[in-house]
N, C-alpha and C positions, 0 to 999 in steps of 0.2 A: 369410387371414393370411399364407400362404406367398408371396403375390404382392408383399408389401411388400419394398422394396429391402434394408433392413437384416436381413431374414430369409433372405437368399440363402444364407448358410452353413448355416443350419438346414435349409433346403430341400434343399441338396446332401447333408447328412448323412443325412436321412431317405430320400432317393432312393438313396444308397449302401447304407443298411441294407436297404432293400427289395430292391435288386439283389443283395445278398450273402446273402440268407436261405438260399438253396439251398447256397451254399458253407459258411456257418456250420453248417447242419444236418449236412452231411457231415463237417465238422471235429469237431462234437460226437460223431458216431458213432465217429470214429477215436479221440477221447479216451476215450470210454466203453469201447471195446474194450481199449485199453491199460490203463486203470484196472481193468477186470474181470480181466485176466490177472494183474496185480500183486496185486490184492486176493485173488484165489483162492489164489495162492501164499502170501500172508501169512496167510490164514485157516487154511490147512492146517498151516503151520509155527508161527507165533507164537500163533495162537488155541488150539492144543492143548498149549501148553507150560505145565507146572506152575510154572516159575519166573516166567513172566509173570503167572500168577494170584496169586502171592505179592506182587508189587509193585502189584497192582490194575489191570493193563492188559488183563485178559482181556475186559472189556466192550467194548473198542475193536476187537477182532478175532474175536469169537465167531461171526460169519457173514460172507458175502460183502458184503451191503449195508453192514454196519457197517465192514468193512475198506475198502470203496470210499470211504465218507465220510471215514474217518480218513486214507486216503492222499491224497484231494483236499485236505483241510485241511493236511496236511504239505507238499504241493506248492505251496500258495498262501500259506504262511507262518504258519498257525495250528496248528502241530503241538505242542499242549500239553494236559495233563490238566485236569480240573476245578479242581485246586489250583494250576495254573499251572506245573507241572513239565514240561520238554520231553520228549516221548515218544521221540524218536529218541535222546536221550542215555541215557534209561533202558534202552532196548532195546540200545544199543551196549554198555552195561555188562554186560548179560546174555549177549548172543550174540557180542560181540567183533568181530573183523575181518570175518568173512563177512557180518554184517549191514551193517557200514559200507560194504563194497564194493557190495553189492546196493542199498543206499539211494542211494549216489552215482550209480550207473549209472541207476537208475530216475528219480532227480531230474533228471539231465541230459537223459534221454530226453523226459520230460514237459515240464519247464520250458523248457529251451533248445531243444528240438526242436519238440514239438507246439504249444506256446503261441506260439512265434515264427512257426511256419508258419501258424497261424490268423491271427495279426496281419498277416503279410505278404500272405496271400491276401485278407484283408479290405481292406487298404489298396489293393491292386491293383484290387479290384472297385470301391472308392470312386473311385479315379482314373479308371477307365473310365467310371463313371457321370458323373463331372465332365466328361470329354471329350464324352460324348454330350450332356450338358446344354449345354455350350458350342456344340455343333453345332446343337442345337435352338434355342438362344438366337439364334445367327447366322441360322438360317432364319426364326425369328420376326421378327428385326430386318429381314431382307430383305422379308418380307411386309408388315411395318409400313411400311417405306419406300415400297413400291409403293402401299400404301393411301393414304399421305399424299400421294404424287405425284398419284394419280388424284383425290383429294378436292380438292387445291389446283388442279388443272387445271379441274375442274368449277366451282370458285368463281371462278376467273379468267374463265372463259367467261361466267359470270353477270354479272360486272362489265363485260366487253366488250360483251355483248349489250345490257345496260342503257344503256351509253354511247351505242351507235348508236341505240337506240330513243328515248332522251332527246333526242338532237339532231335526230332526224327528226320527232318529234312533241312538240316542246318545249312548245308552248302547251297541248296537252291534258294532258300530264304535270303541268304546273304547277297546272292547275285540279283535276285528280283526285287528285294525290299518290299515284298507283299506277302500276305498270308492267305492261304486257301481256307476261307471260313466254312466252305461246304464240307471239307474234310475235318475241320476243327470242331464242327458241330456234333460229331459222333462221340466226342469224349464226354464223360460224366464227371461228377464231383468226387469220385474216388481218388484218393491219394493227394488231395489238395494240401494237406499239411506238409508234404515233402516238396512243394513247389517253391522255388526261389527265383524271383523275377529280377533280371538285371536291368540296368538303365537303358541299354540299347533295345532290349525287348519291350520295355515299357514305352519308349518313344515310338517304336514300331506299331504297337497295339493301338495307341491313342490316335493314330492317323486314320483308323477305320471309321466310316460314317456311322455305323451302328453303335460303335463304342462312344463316339461323340454324342449321339442322340441319348444314349443311356446316361452319360455324364450330365447332359443338359437336364434330363429328367430328375437327376439327383441334386440339381442346383449347385454344381461344382463351379469354382471360379474359372474364368476364361483362360487364364494363364496356366495352362495344363502342362506345358513343357517343363515347368519348375516344380511340379507336384512331387516328383520322385525325391528330390533333395529335401522337401518338406516332410514327407512321410518317413523317409529313411532317417529317423532320429538318431539311431546308434551309429550311423556312418559305416555300416557293413558293406555297402555297395549292392545289396540284394534286398528284396522285399518278400517276406513270407505272406501267405494268404491272410492270416490273422492280422498281421501288421498292416497290410494294404486295406483290409476291411475297416479296422479301427481308424486308420488315417483318413479314409474317404468320408466316413460318417462324421468325423470331427471337423473336417474342412467344409462340408456342405452347409449351405445357408448363409445368412448374414452374420456379421460379427456382433455379438451381444456383450453387454456389460459383464456378464458372468464369466465370459472367456478371459477378459482382462483381469478380473478379480481372481480367477483360478490360477492364472499365471503368476500374479503377485503373491498369492498365498503359497504356491509351490516354491517360488524363489525364496520367500522368507523361511519356509521349512528347511530348504537346503542350507541357507545361511545359518540357521540355528543348529542344524546337524554338524556343519563344518566347525562352528564355534565349539560345540561340545567335544568333537573329535580333537580339536586343537588343544583344549584344556586337558583332556585325558592324555594326549601325547606329551604335553608339557609335564604333567605329573609323573608319568612313567620315565621321562628323560631325567627329571630331578632325582627320582629314586635310583635309576641306573647310575647317575653321576655320583651320588653319595656312596653307593656300593662300590663303584670303581675307585673312588678316593680311598675308601677303607681297604680295599684289596691292594692298592698301590702302597699304602702305608705299611701294611703287613709285609708285603714283599720287600720293601726297603729295610724294615727292621730285621727280617730274616737274612737278607743279603749282608747287612752290616755285621750281624752275629757270625755268619759264616766266614766273612772276611777276617774278623778278629780271631776266630778259632784257627783258621788256616795260618794266619800270621804267627800265632803262638806256637803252632806246630813247627813252622819253619824256623823260628827262633830256637826252639829246643833242639832241632836237628843241627843247626849251625853252631851251637855251643861246643867247646872242646871237652873231652871227658875229664873228670876230676881225678888227680893222682891217688893211687892206693896208699893208705897209711898202715904201716906195720907196727903193731902194738906188741912190745916185748914185756914179758913179766918174768920175774925171778921165781925159781922153784920155792915152794913153801912146804911147810910141814903138813903132814896128813891131816892134822886137826884143823889147820887153817884152810886147807883145800876143800874141806867138806862144805865150807860156806860158798865157795865159788868153784864149780866143777870145771871151769875153763882153765884154771891154773894147774900146770903139771905138778904131779906129786914127786917130792924128793925121795929118792930110794933110801931105805933105812940101813944103817951100818950094823955090822955084827955086834959092836959094843952096845949100841942102843938096844938091840934085840935082847942082849943078855940082861941089860938093866931092866928092861921091861919084864 
């Protein structure tokens, strides 16, 4: 029962109680000695008083055991008579200030001194037991970690050996559906990173009794036929040794709250990543859309300009040629032709030459 997790506090208290038995026994001896001295003094003084007998309190102090019981009751809060009257108040009325002073001193000594001392020592013993328990727990955890590491190593060696045997004697293994573990045991851990275990080989390996015992030692779930699909998270159809190792160590043991929280946090992280990718993709799409619209606008403008230019060229080609205009000019005198060289010069006559 004490090995259950929620019984850890009870186990710690029981262990602290057992560890503090000797201290508690010594504390009880000290308390008994103090009460014996106080009760002896009370029995000799209060028990022999006639005034105490008149008020009916002689039965509480007639001997040392009765005085010790009465003193213990007064120190623990039950200082009353059978009728419910407070004993210390009645005695204070009878004996006055001396009784009050002695009662206060003895009460402070026992209640504030011895009781608190016992409590402090007991708490100290319990804390020491808790520290020792933590040390033992850490040692047990270390031993458990070593045991798990060794068991996992043996299990991985079984998978590695079966992989080599299966590929060397594939035909015989398929027909017999068994693996010769005597031959498989000669293989070592070399080349484990190149091993890829298929589902058929996995189901064949877990049928072995030694493998089943190793899985039981690792506290793996009993539904082991479906472990391949659980461990093969990427859906590749094969298991690498590292993938198999991490999967087995994650599956072993009971389901804790941290497993569910880790899954929830991972899911939220993926959702956040997808949301960011979606926003980034939308921004890029908007940018590409705007650039595409600009390119289309430019292409349309250039296409329109080219169409207009080609239409103008076609119109120019289709127009008939303009008729040539013949410009006739009369011959002029040389003095007038100097102004316009295009006008032909009138030849001079002999008479004009003579006049000149």
